[in-house]
Each structure stands twice: as C-alpha cells, then as structure tokens.
TIGULO-723726 format. One record per atom (N, C-alpha, C, O): z, x, y; residue in three letters. Coordinates in steps of 0.001 Angstrom, whole numbers, plus 500000, padded with zeros to 6 digits. Atoms other than C-alpha are relative to their C-alpha. Example, Ala and Ser with C-alpha at 12.3 -4.5 7.8 and 13.67 -1.06 7.14 Angstrom:
2
500000500890498810ALA507800512300495500ALA500000500900501200ALA500665501936501181ALA499940499180498810SER507140513670498940SER500730499230501090SER500899499739502198SER
! end
This chain:
357
500147501388500443MET910597925832743046MET500938499745498821MET501150500650498013MET499001500293501028PHE913110924067740710PHE499435500107498591PHE500188500284497634PHE500597499907501325LEU910613924158737837LEU499977501428499482LEU499961501640498269LEU500106498622500423GLY910481927932737773GLY498605500288499473GLY497674499511499683GLY501287499647500591SER907668929691735972SER500033499703498509SER501101499595497906SER500045500282501428GLY906505928986732483GLY498660499442499589GLY497789499178500417GLY501227500545500559GLU903794927710730212GLU500280498627499415GLU501336498044499658GLU499810501278500661GLY903324924550728202GLY500223498877500991GLY499464498723501948GLY499745501167499168MET904851921469729795MET500457500372501401MET500232499607502338MET499637499559498646VAL906305923430732718VAL498735500169500828VAL498652499684501956VAL501264499804499292ALA902795924484733688ALA499284498674500207ALA498669498458501252ALA500666501296499879ALA901487920965733022ALA500608499171501124ALA499882498515501871ALA499338500755498924VAL904082919404735348VAL499636500585501358VAL499395499845502312VAL500361499352498729ARG903317921954738065ARG498564499657500401ARG498276499472501583ARG501414500217499694ALA899560921310737783ALA499648498529500187ALA498565498215500681ALA500302501426499955PHE899799917512737630PHE499870499517501452PHE500611499966502327PHE500203500556498652ASP898530915568740678ASP500984498857500233ASP500642497688500054ASP498961501009499796TRP901757913757741509TRP499764499153501240TRP500319498062501366TRP500243500768498772SER900461912638744886SER499263498696499719SER499360497747500497SER500715501227500357SER898267910055743130SER500766499174498967SER500245498191498439SER499151500687500972ASN901112908945740842ASN501064499190500734ASN501504499596501810ASN498960500795499337PRO903640906208741685PRO501272500784500302PRO502020500415501208PRO498783499216499757LEU906387908849741490LEU499906500807501281LEU500927501134501885LEU500200499280498752GLY904876910700744439GLY500104501503499842GLY500469501990498772GLY499945498540500034PRO904717914409745305PRO501394500497499627PRO502397499844499915PRO498731499473500506ILE907427916585743787ILE501026500160501109ILE502212499917500888ILE499020499734498942HIS908994917422747160HIS500697498727500477HIS501703498793501184HIS499358501259499592THR909790913724747653THR500968499465498942THR501630498453499172THR499134500494501063TRP911712913349744395TRP501466500161500394TRP501821501110501093TRP498567499834499760PRO915456912759744587PRO500504501282499341PRO499985501703498307PRO499457498750500532ALA917511915900743996ALA500482499832498561ALA500299500725497734ALA499494500231501359ALA919113914357740900ALA498858499968498992ALA499006500425497859ALA501150500070500893LEU915676913711739420LEU499425501392499756LEU499061501740498633LEU500482498628500151LYS914544917267740100LYS500889500785499042LYS500398501516498181LYS499066499289500877THR917671918605738424THR499806499586498543THR499776500433497650THR500178500501501364ALA917167916377735366ALA498701500522499391ALA498675500922498227ALA501280499503500500VAL913508917394735044VAL500094501486499687VAL499588501941498661VAL499832498571500238GLY914418921068735377GLY500781500283498731GLY500420501170497959GLY499194499829501211LEU917090920759732677LEU499194499646498748LEU499259500350497740LEU500780500435501160ALA914752918883730337ALA498935501027499633ALA498773501367498461ALA501092499071500271LEU911868921330730701LEU500498501340499478LEU499770502028498763LEU499459498722500459SER914128924329730062SER500742499879498671SER501198500882498122SER499258500225501239SER915734922764726977SER499106500193498780SER497914499886498808SER500716499891501261GLY914721923578723433GLY500142498763499138GLY499573498697498048GLY499782501246500724PHE915836920108722325PHE499057498948500567PHE498829498942501776PHE500943500999499489PRO913391917165722585PRO500633499112501074PRO501631498434500829PRO499491500807498885LYS913944915488725950LYS498837499457500820LYS497793500093500962LYS500947500597499055ALA912051913150728248ALA500811499400501139ALA501870498811500922ALA499374500611498830VAL912975912095731775VAL499143498810500403VAL497938498948500617VAL500688501223499623ILE912057908505732657ILE500383499711501446ILE501557499517501762ILE499735499961498565CYS911706908230736406CYS499602498703500704CYS498516498166500485CYS500309501089499090GLY911903905355738870GLY499744498671499320GLY499801498564498095GLY500225501345500543PRO911141901666738455PRO498732499899499159PRO498612499014498312PRO501238500016500796GLU907688902460737053GLU500166500701498654GLU499238500719497845GLU499687499327501272LEU909331904405734194LEU499040501156499709LEU498588501333498578LEU500909498871500153ILE907161907475734794ILE500633501048499084ILE501809501382499228ILE499484499129501055THR907517909909731881THR499650501463500250THR498497501816500496THR500157498545499975ILE908049913669732084ILE500760500537498787ILE501930500202498602ILE499361499560501241TYR908818915457728818TYR499798501495499803TYR498947502117500440TYR500094498562500248ASN909329918952727470ASN499166500301498760ASN498674499394498089ASN500838499588501133ASP907506920957724805ASP500542499479498673ASP499766499120497788ASP499408500446501259ALA909959919946722071ALA499775498512499753ALA499814498059498609ALA500225501440500126PHE909270916253722773PHE498559499687499582PHE498290498619499032PHE501427500258500231ALA905481916611722383ALA499675499598498561ALA498875498682498374ALA500329500422501372PRO905411916432718528PRO500375498554499698PRO499744497920498853PRO499599501389500213ILE907196913070718687ILE498903499056500481ILE498710497981499913ILE501078500828499453LEU904312911698720752LEU498755500025499119LEU497945499098499158LEU501174499908500861GLY901739912870718218GLY498719500061500802GLY498571500900501690GLY501306500014499339ASP898218912018719364ASP499912498993501144ASP498821498717501642ASP500042500939498872LYS899217909526722053LYS499421500719501222LYS499860501819501557LYS500713499282498932PRO896947910349725008PRO500685499900501366PRO501327498899501686PRO499649500012498569ASP897829911299728600ASP501393499437500261ASP501558498529501075ASP498643500541499869CYS901575910734728301CYS500723500503501244CYS501590499804501768CYS499347499483498803LEU902621912934731220LEU499629499144501208LEU498451498912501478LEU500228500825498822GLY903043910788734330GLY499681498550499693GLY499376497775500599GLY500321501362500421ARG902472907601732327ARG501279499190499809ARG502351499755499593ARG498840500863500179SER904797904629732037SER500531500097498571SER499767500031497607SER499348499959501306PHE907294904924729180PHE499728498710499228PHE499612498716498003PHE500286501303500610ARG906637901230728534ARG498613499996499362ARG498440499469498263ARG501359499962500544ASP902910901842728026ASP499893500958498810ASP499191500683497837ASP500060499013501082ILE903450904911725849ILE500500499403498694ILE499912499616497634ILE499366500554501197TRP905680903010723435TRP499853498485499956TRP500798497778499604TRP500212501451499929SER904156899550723812SER500214499315498652SER500662498170498605SER499902500630501316GLU904148898934720042GLU501447499740499571GLU501700498926498683GLU498584500208500358VAL907957899165719892VAL500831499626501226VAL502059499705501199VAL499256500271498772TRP908855898112723421TRP500967498828499848TRP501997498781500521TRP499086501123500212HIS910411894884722185HIS501331500460499420HIS502326499738499485HIS498768499457500571LEU912990897099720464LEU500694500979500936LEU501916500931501078LEU499365498988499156ILE913560899978722886ILE500042499597501466ILE500793500179502249ILE499966500466498608GLY912826898108726126GLY501383499549500440GLY501828499944501518GLY498648500411499612PRO916265896427726159PRO500959501177500137PRO501892501120500938PRO499137498823499893LEU917872899844725636LEU499723500753501297LEU500640501296501914LEU500335499389498708GLN915985901236728639GLN500617499208501142GLN501151499786502089GLN499403500835498955GLU917127898288730737GLU501508500206500067GLU502099500188501147GLU498558499746500036ARG920682898940729630ARG500331501308500718ARG501313501388501457ARG499782498722499314ALA920403902550730808ALA499829499841501504ALA500592500423502275ALA500218500218498569TYR919027901398734170TYR501088499118500609TYR501234499050501830TYR498836500752499522ASP922038899090734394ASP501253500858500029ASP502330500388500394ASP498867499081499910GLY924276902145734120GLY500745500249498708GLY501834500821498729GLY499298499848501278HIS925162902132730423HIS499233500953499079HIS498022500826498897HIS500618499069500945SER924500904956727991SER499866499355498625SER500630498460498267SER500229500489501363THR923155904291724494THR499829501182499068THR499119502137499382THR500199498993501048PHE923441906408721362PHE499782499275498682PHE500613498466498270PHE500354500661501258ILE921751905309718123ILE499554501056498995ILE498801501969499331ILE500374499072501065GLU921403907158714818GLU499008499357499036GLU499153498198498649GLU500977500402501028ASP918429906892712450ASP499415498618500282ASP499365497759499402ASP500542501292499589TYR916864904022714380TYR498592499857499426TYR497740500703499696TYR501327500155500610PRO913858902672712408PRO498997499394500982PRO499267498364501600PRO501066500500499138LEU910649902202714387LEU498656500209499301LEU498410501268498723LEU501367499862500502VAL907081901548713240VAL499121500334501197VAL498821499468502020VAL500720499527498820ILE905073903613715707ILE498556500346499641ILE498206500534498476ILE501407499644500171ASN901405904392716214ASN499723501219500865ASN499490501096502067ASN500227498760499256ARG900928908012717216ARG498896500862499390ARG498575501934499903ARG501085499255500645ARG898159909131714850ARG498847499076499619ARG498045499394498741ARG501078500936500270GLY895859906135714863GLY500318498962498951GLY499452498160498598GLY499592500982501007TYR897806904107712299TYR501511499797500097TYR502222500689500561TYR498555500255499950PRO901261902494712015PRO500726500859498963PRO500264501006497831PRO499191499228500937GLU903917904680710434GLU501479499734500245GLU501922499577501383GLU498554500187499905GLN907592904182709680GLN500638501334500362GLN500431502343499688GLN499310498791499566ALA909698906709711552ALA501439499648500354ALA501778498486500578ALA498584500189499680TYR913394907206712272TYR500403501015501065TYR499963502165501041TYR499594499150498892PHE915053908626715385PHE501486499839500287PHE502037498741500210PHE498657500019499425THR918508909551716574THR499839500391501460THR499309501460501764THR500252499734498581PHE918551909348720360PHE501105499447500887PHE501911498609500485PHE499073500476498971ALA920580908831723503ALA499211499736501272ALA498401500563501689ALA500537500314498680TYR919491907099726712TYR501161500119500985TYR502163499415500867TYR498919499735499045THR921587908374729615THR499511499752501421THR498482500305501809THR500423500258498613PRO921381907048733222PRO500027501282500840PRO500888502141500651PRO500019498907499021ILE920443909537735959ILE500294499397501371ILE499565498522501836ILE499575500549498704ARG922223908849739266ARG499755501017501116ARG499861502226500914ARG500148499119498842ASP921499910223742723ASP501365500270500619ASP502397499898500061ASP498747499559499390GLU924109911587745114GLU500888498859500465GLU502080499062500694GLU499172501140499573VAL925265908104746151VAL500254499033498846VAL500823497960499042VAL499707500816501172GLY925388906705742623GLY498906499051499580GLY499063498335498592GLY501102500866500398HIS922081904864742529HIS499262500591498788HIS499085501804498675HIS500714499539501194ILE920217905040739244ILE498532500213500343ILE497847499305500814ILE501385499648499679VAL916895906834739657VAL499165500262498743VAL497979500581498833VAL500732499781501247GLY915947907178736001GLY500954500120498829GLY502132499776498930GLY499148499775501173MET917230908015732547MET499493501215499236MET498315501567499302MET500345498874500867MET917288910983730195MET499942499497498562MET500896498901498062MET500168500345501416ASP915940910381726690ASP500128501288499201ASP499234502134499225ASP499769498845500869THR917406912968724319THR499856499516498563THR500576498613498136THR500377500604501285VAL915968912469720860VAL499671501063498965VAL499192502149499294VAL500468499180501112ILE915435914021717470ILE499472499067498923ILE500101498060498601ILE500544500824501078GLU913214912600714762GLU500696500341498689GLU500821501512498331GLU499257499810501256THR915103912108711487THR499253499425498797THR499843499223497735THR500769500646501069THR912301910626709381THR500098500752498679THR500357500148497638THR499994499219501239ALA912199913471706856ALA501355499918499306ALA501421499751498088ALA498671500044500611ARG915962913461706322ARG500305498626499422ARG500825498516498312ARG499726501360500477VAL916215909674706024VAL499238499728498705VAL499796499171497759VAL500799500247501206GLU913388909544703481GLU500497500835498825GLU500493500373497684GLU499454499158501064THR914861912458701523THR501273499395499426THR501442499332498208THR498754500618500464GLU918278910787701365GLU499718498729499205GLU500382498449498207GLU500361501226500718ARG916650907528700300ARG499465500341498608ARG499806499684497625ARG500544499598501296ASN914730909306697540ASN501097500497499064ASN501067500235497862ASN498889499507500819ILE917914911022696352ILE500793498830499432ILE501191498853498267ILE499282501185500478LYS919655907648696124LYS499228499310498875LYS499809498884497877LYS500820500624501041LEU916748906232694136LEU500023500812498708LEU500107500263497610LEU499974499130501175ILE916720909242691827ILE501335499885499279ILE501379499806498052ILE498676500123500615ASN920481908994691267ASN500156498664499279ASN500725498593498190ASN499919501314500638ALA920200905283690537ALA499182499976498711ALA499620499436497695ALA500852499954501188GLU917334905897688116GLU500637500864498912GLU500580500534497727GLU499343499121500964LEU919241908758686487LEU501134499269499290LEU501271499347498070LEU498922500772500605GLY922270906537685961GLY499475498958499035GLY500052498727497972GLY500630501016500847HIS920009903850684532HIS499520500613498687HIS499730500047497614HIS500527499346501198ARG918354906285682119ARG501137500476499090ARG501054500352497868ARG498868499530500807ILE921678907771681003ILE500632498835499246ILE500947498944498061ILE499407501170500643LYS923084904316680312LYS499142499534498826LYS499659499248497746LYS500890500451501072ASN920034903327678283ASN499982500973498823ASN499983500569497660ASN500028498996501064THR919970906607676377THR501267499952499155THR501210500030497928THR498741500092500742LEU923639906339675459LEU500024498763499106LEU500541498801497989LEU500050501220500813ALA923050902786674255ALA499123500207498769ALA499463499755497675ALA500884499715501137ILE920157903965672068ILE500700500896498984ILE500664500634497782ILE499301499067500893VAL922196906861670657VAL501106499284499234VAL501273499484498030VAL498916500738500653LEU925141904568669951LEU499453499088498899LEU500011499021497804LEU500599500886500994GLY922901902073668158GLY499489500762498790GLY499693500337497653GLY500510499187501108ILE921211904777666082ILE501151500512499139ILE501092500449497911ILE498865499446500744ALA924543906351665128ALA500695498925499171ALA501012499140498001ALA499295501070500713ARG926173903057664196ARG499220499569498754ARG499777499471497661ARG500816500458501123GLN923283901913662015GLN499847501085498933GLN499851500792497738GLN500165498904500958THR922829905349660427THR501215500132499090THR501072500260497874THR498784499838500798PHE926439905613659297PHE500286498768499141PHE500916498875498088PHE499754501212500781GLN926512902011658102GLN499215499988498695GLN499699499485497681GLN500870500115501177VAL923642902437655644VAL499894501286499188VAL499274501283498125VAL500113498729500722SER924011906094654581SER500959500037498819SER502070499511498882SER499186499934501218ALA925327906831651100ALA501156500972500134ALA502194500792499496ALA498939499004499838SER927378909827652218SER499987500527501423SER499046500298502183SER499904499426498655ALA928527911639655328ALA498906501033500235ALA498370501126501339ALA501050498985499840SER926049914463654695SER498637499352500203SER497832499832501001SER501258500730499792ASP923165911993654385ASP499932499441501412ASP498894499498502071ASP499951500565498647ALA924271910328657601ALA499766501077501044ALA499047500855502019ALA500157498902499041GLU924481913664659408GLU498547500451500075GLU498008500662501162GLU501392499559500027GLU921007914702658295GLU499085498983500677GLU498230499349501483GLU500848501044499411ALA919427911367659232ALA500225499892501497ALA499279499732502267ALA499696500113498570LEU921224911234662569LEU499403501163500775LEU498862500970501863LEU500579498834499329ASN920140914773663463ASN498499499831500193ASN497972500124501267ASN501452500183499903GLN916502913953662728GLN499645498969501065GLN498717499167501849GLN500301501067499041ARG916581910768664771ARG500293500429501432ARG499543500102502351ARG499676499535498648LEU918286912392667739LEU499018501068500465LEU498721501154501657LEU501026499020499632MET915772915254667652MET498727499299500457MET498089499733501415MET501184500767499593ALA912947912712667841ALA500211499377501367ALA499316499381502213ALA499688500589498697LEU914663910965670717LEU499953501062501086LEU499440500815502178LEU500009498902499035SER915141914308672476SER498582500441500328SER498266500715501486SER501395499597499767ALA911472915223672024ALA499289499011500907ALA498539499406501800ALA500624501015499146ALA910373911935673556ALA500523500099501424ALA499761499956502380ALA499423499837498667HIS912775912441676457HIS499388501198500717HIS499099501128501911HIS500584498804499384SER911385915921677073SER498596499722500516SER498235500138501617SER501357500359499570THR907841914582677219THR500036499133501245THR499284499370502189THR499914500914498859LEU908831911795679614LEU500549500697501234LEU500122500401502350LEU499459499271498854ASN910865914144681810ASN498919500817500684ASN498861500879501912ASN501086499207499407ARG907846916379682293ARG499029499127500779ARG498335499612501673ARG500933500924499350LEU905892913314683390LEU500721499016500908LEU500169497974501262LEU499207500797499048SER908656911865685633SER500268498581499516SER500454497673500326SER499649501298500585TRP909294908954683264TRP499058498876500440TRP499462497715500503TRP500967501039499629THR906154907130684372THR499241499514498772THR499237498322498465THR500722500324501228SER904043907237681228SER499802501299499240SER500042502385499768SER500215498808500817ALA903192909606678412ALA498773499801499126ALA498591498720498564ALA501142500095500907PRO899973910332676502PRO500486499833498563PRO501413500519498133PRO499550500298501359ILE900295908977672983ILE499968501237499113ILE500840501407498261ILE500096498831500869VAL899178912243671414VAL501176500945500228VAL501643501586499287VAL498853499132499734ARG901984914150673150ARG501277499401499427ARG502150500127498953ARG498839500668500601VAL904528911570672019VAL500031500258498494VAL501074500594497933VAL500078499808501454ILE903329911859668417ILE500258501458499632ILE501005501739498694ILE499798498576500295GLU903177915663668484GLU501460500396500172GLU501979501205499402GLU498582499714499813GLY906724915780669852GLY500836499483498845GLY501762500156498391GLY499256500583501121ALA907979913481667098ALA499781500782498711ALA500669500841497860ALA500326499260501222LEU906250915606664439LEU500360501479500081LEU500181502214499109LEU499693498579499818ALA907422918949665854ALA500924500565498921ALA500708501698498490ALA499133499437501050PRO910244919337663261PRO499273500239498674PRO499797500920497792PRO500746499888501254TYR907578919134660542TYR498749500857500195TYR497724500631499551TYR501162499173499661SER905262921792661961SER499470500771498789SER498288501109498734SER500459499294501204ALA905145923544658581ALA498999499169499208ALA498234499704498406ALA500917500902500704GLN903236920506657314GLN498845499544500900GLN498131498598500566GLN500957500473498988ALA900946920244660353ALA498583499852499451ALA497870498924499833ALA501368500057500529GLU897745920935658388GLU499784498787499105GLU498646498432498799GLU500110501145500909ARG898492917954656172ARG500125498670500745ARG500084497600500137ARG499901501219499183ILE898865915485659034ILE498858500019501009ILE498828500865501903ILE501173500030499123ARG895624914551660779ARG500148498874501015ARG500429497730500658ARG499909500979498917LEU895670912789664143LEU498601499678500502LEU497799500577500750LEU501301500434499484GLU892684910749665309GLU500207498825500942GLU500850497838500584GLU499903501123499077GLY892439908560668381GLY499662500401501420GLY499726501581501766GLY500372499733498612PRO891369908257672013PRO501237500175500884PRO502348499857500461PRO498874499882499067PRO893547909052675047PRO500559498619500356PRO499816497707500718PRO499303501236499644VAL896114906303675651VAL501343500389500603VAL502033501261500074VAL498691499759499391ASP899136906297677959ASP500963498889499618ASP500617497708499666ASP498959500948500381LEU902357904629676815LEU501094499962501059LEU501323500947501762LEU498855500095499099SER905260903372678884SER501164500798499428SER501110501259498288SER498837499235500446ALA908639905094678665ALA500636499371498763ALA500942500073497798ALA499364500667501139LYS910111902485676311LYS499124500073498757LYS499628500272497652LYS500908499897501139GLN907027902503674103GLN500007501413499426GLN499946501597498210GLN499981498606500447SER907127906307673963SER501235500291499156SER501140500917498100SER498763499774500750LEU910761906365672840LEU499949499302498645LEU500303499887497622LEU500043500778501234SER910230903650670252SER499038500604498986SER499371500741497809SER500987499439500924LEU907082905175668778LEU500451501359499482LEU500233501678498313LEU499522498685500420SER908634908649668691SER501007499884498866SER500929500619497882SER499008500207501059LEU911578907401666636LEU499339499522498708LEU499703499965497618LEU500672500535501186ALA909273905485664283ALA499199501080499275ALA499268501187498051ALA500816498949500616ILE906897908418663695ILE500893501030499323ILE500594501491498221ILE499079499040500599ASN909802910767663077ASN500586499460498699ASN500744500194497724ASN499440500625501197GLU911268908312660579GLU498983500007498860GLU499332500291497715GLU501052499995501017LEU907953908015658735LEU499794501404499434LEU499627501579498227LEU500202498622500451ALA907559911799658606ALA501157500472499123ALA500946501155498121ALA498836499608500804ALA911104912295657308ALA499925499400498602ALA500209500077497614ALA500129500650501305ASN910521909785654526ASN498860500604499179ASN498963500750497961ASN501136499398500702ALA907152911341653698ALA500377501354499411ALA499922501714498325ALA499583498685500484LEU908779914760653345LEU500939499876498801LEU500914500716497900LEU499046500188501098LYS911491913414651036LYS499366499339498778LYS499559499779497644LYS500455500837501114TYR909644910856648954TYR498486499785499945TYR497952499380498912TYR501391500409499899GLY906057910499650099GLY498998501125499921GLY499157502072499150GLY501162499127500107ALA902847912378650730ALA500291501461500323ALA499520502334499926ALA499669498612499679LEU904543915514652073LEU500981500604499002LEU501395501754499149LEU499029499498500981SER906864915840649075SER499332500706498822SER500019501303497993SER500712499250501041ASN904147917235646773ASN498973500913500666ASN498952501043501890ASN500964499037499446ASP901316919733647193ASP498655499382500343ASP497858499999501050ASP501324500593499820GLU898379917319647231GLU499943498967501117GLU498869498697501654GLU499999501111499061GLY899431914613649632GLY499674500406501434GLY499884501547501847GLY500243499798498570HIS898352914266653223HIS500129498660500720HIS500215497604500094HIS499782501200499179ILE898711911796656065ILE498900499906501043ILE498550500896501685ILE500957500273498934LEU896115910234658336LEU500672499058500994LEU501036497933500654LEU499414500819498933LEU897527908940661599LEU498913499779501041LEU498530500701501761LEU501115500283499094ARG894837907215663615ARG500312498755500831ARG501099497895500435ARG499849501168499135TRP894664904741666461TRP498695499748500736TRP497927500673501002TRP501158500340499177ASN891963902903668340ASN500470499155501174ASN501505498491501110ASN499603500690498772ALA892056901407671802ALA498774499458500705ALA497713500082500713ALA501076500603499225GLY889917899085673875GLY500150500306501477GLY500685501348501856GLY499965499812498552ARG889631898673677621ARG501413499759500523ARG502042498766500156ARG498637500155499478PRO892914899165679513PRO500177498672500732PRO499288498226501456PRO499653501216499279GLY894592896002680768GLY499293498748499533GLY499330497724500216GLY500734501167500517THR892503893648678623THR500635499531498687THR501624500092498216THR499543500491501295ASP892995891647675444ASP499339500736498836ASP499470500322497684ASP500554499173501069ASP891072894296673506ASP501128500518499110ASP502267500668499551ASP498987499610500981GLU892879895468670397GLU500434501454500167GLU499625502336500456GLU499460498661500228PHE895141898480670147PHE500611499981498601PHE501410499103498275PHE499474499961501369ARG895896899472666562ARG500305501448499626ARG499497502347499857ARG499592498682500481LEU897779902444665131LEU500364499869498525LEU501082498950498128LEU499764500046501446VAL897866903212661394VAL500483501365499515VAL499861502394499779VAL499487498825500723TRP899981905734659474TRP499716499744498519TRP500210498774497944TRP500395500225501389GLU898511906123656001GLU500209501268499184GLU499653502321499496GLU499733498875500886GLU899794908402653252GLU499062499932498799GLU498849498871498212GLU501000499922501069VAL897306909565650636VAL500397501106499016VAL500870502173499408VAL499816499012501077ALA897679911368647274ALA501436500478499857ALA501686501576499361ALA498603499667500228GLY901432911370647328GLY500456499503498648GLY499667498901497919GLY499478500536501258PRO903656910571644362PRO500046498483500043PRO500074497885501119PRO499948501463500048ILE903762906983643207ILE501300499522500627ILE502390499949500249ILE498845500498499259VAL906073905115645536VAL500368498633499475VAL499516497756499329VAL499502501300500430GLN908197902278644302GLN501082499548500966GLN502008500294501287GLN499027500532499049SER910115900071646667SER501306499689499289SER501319499119498197SER498679500290500557SER913841899855646038SER500446498591500325SER501430498097499774SER499615501341499571GLY913945896462647688GLY501076500011501066GLY501372498975501662GLY498948499872498991ARG916652897746650006ARG499372500338501346ARG498523501225501435ARG500524499758498656VAL915915897622653738VAL501018500826500772VAL502037500299501219VAL499101499119499269GLY917562900620655401GLY499723499975501486GLY498808499299501955GLY500166499970498546PHE917933901384659081PHE498663500603500388PHE498030500158501346PHE501287499388499684GLY914871903627659032GLY498868498999499922GLY497986498978500781GLY501029501034500139THR912735900763657787THR500078499000501141THR499054498589501688THR499823500922498871LYS914200898454660414LYS499474500622501292LYS498848499952502113LYS500436499296498794LEU913505901071663072LEU498486500011500101LEU497927499779501173LEU501460499943500014VAL909876901405662058VAL499400498628500267VAL498444498498501031VAL500548501342499821ARG909293897673661875ARG500248499468501412ARG499458498675501925ARG499646500510498670ALA910979897063665239ALA499099500546501102ALA499100500017502214ALA500834499406498958VAL908474899254667093VAL498999498992500556VAL498605499078501719VAL500945501013499530GLY906119896280667285GLY500529499193501160GLY499761498776502026GLY499403500775498912MET908553894470669565MET499820500702501334MET499534500053502340MET500143499252498752GLU908396897262672169GLU498559500003500495GLU498302500226501678GLU501409500027499622PHE904613896992672137PHE499491498575500203PHE498302498371500446PHE500415501388499832GLY904568893211672413GLY499008499553498954GLY498161498699499216GLY500937500346501071GLY902741892993669106GLY500707499906498664GLY501856499469498589GLY499454500068501355ASP903307893240665363ASP499947501376499350ASP499052502176499623ASP500028498782500804SER904196896092663049SER500477499661498597SER501353498818498406SER499575500233501385ARG904507896189659290ARG499835501283499198ARG498983502122499491ARG500030498825500860MET905141898771656619MET499875499542498554MET500624498680498093MET500237500355501398GLU903823898546653069GLU500268501209499108GLU499860502327499424GLU499731498946500978MET905042900576650093MET498940499919498910MET499183499338497853MET501086500017500976ARG901740901047648271ARG500202501099498954ARG500856502102499240ARG499853498960501031PRO901544903014644999PRO499485501363500469PRO500064502398500141PRO500574498728499539GLU899358905639646701GLU500731500582501201GLU500469501717501600GLU499230499485498872GLY901777905962649608GLY500298498929501030GLY499773497817500974GLY499580500940498958VAL903340904310652607VAL498855499764500978VAL498124500685501340VAL500957500335498940ARG901103902499655058ARG500743499210501071ARG501326498160500800ARG499371500672498859PHE902441901565658490PHE498914499631500998PHE498013500425501270PHE501014500461499052GLU900430899536660976GLU500670499334501195GLU501571498509501043GLU499538500590498739LEU901109898650664609LEU498795499394500700LEU497787500074500893LEU501122500674499343ALA898870896096666352ALA500497499247501226ALA501518498560501185ALA499700500740498776THR898921894748669892THR498714499946500821THR497640500266500313THR501170500016499118THR896569894280672845THR500146501078501063THR501252501538501348THR499976498978498953MET895631896773675528MET500750499515501238MET501231500320502036MET499248500548498871ARG897229894443678047ARG501488500365499902ARG502193500426500908ARG498589499680500230ARG900582895366676493ARG500292501496500038ARG501450501913500039ARG499817498556500017ILE900012899093676545ILE500268500517501405ILE499586500146502360ILE499609499408498718HIS901673901062679343HIS500331498933501027HIS499918499031502182HIS499443500953499049VAL903301898029680910VAL501241500631500588VAL502053501192499852VAL498841499387499364ASP905875899192683484ASP501284499485499382ASP501380498321498994ASP498717500364500601ASP909438899203682177ASP500861499236500985ASP501935499702501363ASP499243500799499054GLN910603896483684524GLN501077499233499256GLN500867498733498152GLN498903500737500581GLY913920894903683830GLY500638500700498828GLY501376500083498059GLY499397499262501105GLU914886897621681407GLU501482500128500257GLU501871500632501310GLU498571499968499750GLY918634897350681005GLY500757500676498902GLY501982500781498971GLY
! end
C-alpha cells in the first residue's frame, strides 16, 4: 500500500473509514492524490493535503500541533476546520484550485484552536495537485508556524526603541547636570566633586530601575540607592514610611534630590558634626486617589545653618523635584537644620511615564 507502515497519522489514515467520507475508499483515489498523501505523511515538515471539491483534509504528524485542540480534523473539510479565518485563506485555496501557487511569509491570523482566539503567524505555500491529465484534484499546504519568531522580533524592536529613548533622555539629564554644575561651581575641583556625586546618584537610580525593567521602583530602594555613598553615616539617617512605588521619572528625580540633600548635610549640615542626625519620613494614602503623599527630610542637632541667599544648582534641583511629582516641594534653611518637604496626591504617584521625551 502507498501509505506504508507507521504510527501516528499514517496509522490514523489507514484506520479511517474512507468509504463513508466524500473522498471515498483509498483505492478509488487518483494516483496523484495518493502520491501527494504519501509524500506528506512521510515528511517531517508540517504538511496537509486538501483533496477534491469538498476540501477533505489529510495531514501529517508535524501538522497536528498547528491544529491544537480542533476536533476530528482528519477527513474533515478544510473550510470547516479553519472557519474563523476562511474569509482570509479561502481566496488563497480557490487560487490554488485555479492552478496558481501561493507563498506567504508571516501571515497574521487570529485562530481558535484552544478554546479562545489567539494571534498567530504562519509562513505557508498552497500548491495545486494535478492528475495525469492536468486536472486539479487538490492542493498541498506546506506550512510552518512563525508566531514565536515574529513576537520575539517585535519585542526586540520595542526593546531597542525603548533603549534608544532611555539613552537619549539619560544623556540629556547628564548634559543638563554638567552644564549647571560647572556654571555655578567656584572652582574646577568643586565642580568635579559635585558632578561625581550627582552622576553617582543618577547611576544608582538607573541600577534600581534596570533591575525592575524600568516600570516602577519602591521608594525605599530609590532612597537607599541615593544614600549609598554615605553608608558610613547610615546610623544617623532614619527612614520611616510605608511601601510606595514611584515611576521611572519620579525615581530619577527623587534620587538626585536625596543625594543632593545628603551631600549638603555632610558638608554643612547635620552630618558635618557628631551630634546631628536626619529623619527622612513619608506618608501615603490610598493609591490612585486624592489622598496626600508627603515626604519630609529633616535635619536635627546640626550646626547652625545660615542661608547665603544664593540659589545654587543643588537647591534648584531639590526644589524642582515637586514638578516631577505633580505637586509642590520647598526647602527651608532653619537654624536647627535643613528641612525639605515634598507634597502631592497619591493620584500623581507612579503615573506611567507617557510622553517622556
């Protein structure tokens, strides 16, 4: 017999009751159809033979995963099997029955093979099958599913686009920090020291966001990253507050501000003597509501601080953090130490960074 011996779909075709099928008993099939079925069943590549005007389907083992959970596909009409996408592939089948081959790469189809619609992609060829006198008796469907590759390539493109976007934004931030730092610094050495501290804070925030895929970051991790260069003073800085997630832009902005406050505290404020300490606390209401979010940096028992009246870049940086949070921020030079306060609503916390340019 042309089918030979075998298991799987070969055995299924041999055992099928073709006498009750529109295609009829195997011995009545045209020789060209038998040859095509034999080739398909012996192939390791996904193939289906579509037979006669009723479009009766015979497929091999490699084709079975493409069908998924579709029931009773052997001996069934190709039109019925793929009814959900027939408006798209039906014209291609008709073209094959008119004698024209079709080859399509990564063809998108929304199919239902597991009880729900799913987006899938296929590269396939429909090839006419002719008998000995040239009449078309069916078509060969040679197909490979490319869904995984198409989705992977799409994700890579998205990642590359996002990477380019992040690099552009980061370079803009670095350029702005460098320009402002050198403009207001008294000497090149002062500028170098300030720039190094600010870039370290920016790097720490980036590291936190990278570990979390740039979606959001817990506020405590952002703050701890910004304070990492001052770990020797860790016992003098107390953090208090509930779990809160910040957006990427909020994380970067707050990290720079906290680092700036800590640097100033080490030079002039509560960390510059032996008695001073810092309380950094925040409170938060219900996410996505108009409940208050408030963060306070308060220096205690430091040397008496007197404002010079000069507004440097660091001060501007700290005050600007309120803009990224859609709220207000202010810094006061109190005799007992610096007090910084950031206030906004929970509706503004962890808002997606849409339109970030």
